[in-house]
VMD Tcl script that draws the C-alpha trace (Angstrom):
set ca {
  {0.00 0.00 0.00}
  {1.25 3.48 -0.82}
  {-0.01 6.96 -0.09}
  {-1.00 9.62 -2.60}
  {-0.18 13.03 -1.19}
  {-0.40 16.64 -2.31}
  {2.48 19.07 -2.51}
  {0.94 20.85 0.47}
  {1.17 17.64 2.52}
  {4.73 17.09 1.33}
  {5.69 20.63 2.38}
  {4.23 19.96 5.84}
  {6.32 16.79 6.16}
  {9.46 18.64 5.08}
  {8.69 21.52 7.44}
  {8.47 18.99 10.29}
  {11.90 17.66 9.38}
  {10.63 14.21 8.36}
  {13.39 12.04 6.91}
  {12.32 11.26 3.33}
  {14.03 10.49 0.07}
  {12.51 12.68 -2.65}
  {12.88 11.07 -6.06}
  {12.32 13.12 -9.21}
  {11.30 10.74 -12.01}
  {11.42 13.32 -14.79}
  {14.23 13.54 -17.32}
  {17.63 14.71 -16.16}
  {17.22 17.89 -18.24}
  {13.91 18.69 -16.52}
  {15.51 18.03 -13.14}
  {18.38 20.39 -13.96}
  {15.89 23.10 -14.93}
  {13.89 22.81 -11.70}
  {13.23 20.34 -8.90}
  {12.36 20.08 -5.23}
  {15.09 21.01 -2.77}
  {16.82 17.86 -1.59}
  {15.42 15.65 -4.37}
  {17.55 13.24 -6.33}
  {17.10 12.52 -10.02}
  {16.25 8.97 -11.03}
  {14.46 9.20 -14.38}
  {11.58 6.76 -14.68}
  {13.22 4.89 -17.54}
  {16.03 3.94 -15.12}
  {13.47 2.29 -12.84}
  {11.90 0.55 -15.82}
  {15.30 -0.84 -16.77}
  {15.59 -2.33 -13.29}
  {17.61 0.07 -11.18}
  {18.77 -2.03 -8.24}
  {17.23 -1.16 -4.91}
  {20.60 -1.89 -3.36}
  {21.87 1.43 -4.75}
  {19.22 3.29 -2.76}
  {19.77 1.14 0.32}
  {23.52 1.59 0.28}
  {23.32 5.35 -0.07}
  {20.23 6.31 1.94}
  {19.07 3.30 3.96}
  {15.49 2.13 4.03}
  {13.75 5.46 4.56}
  {10.34 6.45 3.14}
  {10.45 7.22 -0.58}
  {8.42 10.04 -2.11}
  {8.17 9.98 -5.89}
  {7.11 12.81 -8.15}
  {6.94 13.28 -11.90}
  {5.47 15.74 -14.39}
  {1.82 14.65 -14.22}
  {1.56 12.04 -11.44}
  {1.15 8.77 -13.35}
  {4.75 7.57 -13.30}
  {5.15 8.47 -9.64}
  {2.08 6.39 -8.79}
  {3.47 3.37 -10.66}
  {6.88 3.74 -8.98}
  {5.33 4.14 -5.51}
  {3.12 1.07 -6.07}
  {6.05 -1.03 -7.33}
  {8.38 -0.12 -4.45}
  {5.58 -0.55 -1.88}
  {5.05 -4.04 -3.26}
  {8.68 -4.78 -2.41}
  {8.32 -3.64 1.18}
  {9.20 0.06 1.02}
  {7.16 2.82 2.64}
  {6.26 5.04 -0.31}
  {4.18 7.98 -1.41}
  {3.36 9.55 -4.74}
  {2.74 13.26 -5.18}
  {-0.51 13.01 -7.08}
  {-0.82 16.37 -8.81}
  {2.47 16.33 -10.68}
  {5.40 18.71 -10.57}
  {4.15 20.87 -13.43}
  {1.86 22.72 -10.99}
  {4.29 23.18 -8.10}
  {5.30 26.75 -7.24}
  {6.01 26.37 -3.52}
  {8.87 27.21 -1.23}
  {10.90 24.07 -1.96}
  {11.23 24.84 -5.67}
  {14.81 25.02 -6.94}
  {15.16 26.60 -10.39}
  {18.24 27.23 -12.46}
}
mol new
graphics top color blue
foreach p $ca { graphics top sphere $p radius 0.5 }
foreach p [lrange $ca 0 end-1] q [lrange $ca 1 end] { graphics top cylinder $p $q radius 0.2 }
display resetview
C-alpha cells in the first residue's frame, strides 16, 4: 500500500523535518531546470530498466520514498512497485508541473 499526497502535505512533512528520500522521475534535463530542494534525479526509464534497490539502500538506507513526476502517473506506478517490495512510499498526485512552492529550486 502506498499513499497519494499533495504538494501541500509534502511541504508539511518537510517543514516537520521528516526524513524522506525525494525522487524526481522526470528527465535529467527537466531536473536540472527545476526540482524540489533535496530531491535526487532517477528518471523513470532507469526504474523501468531495473535500477537495483541496493543502490538506494547503500546510499540512503530504508527510509520512506516520495516519488514525483510531471503529471503524477509515473510516480504512482513507482510508488506502487516499491511498496510491493516492502518500502514505505508515497506519490505526489498532482504532478510537478503545478508546483510553485517554497521548496522549488530553479536554475
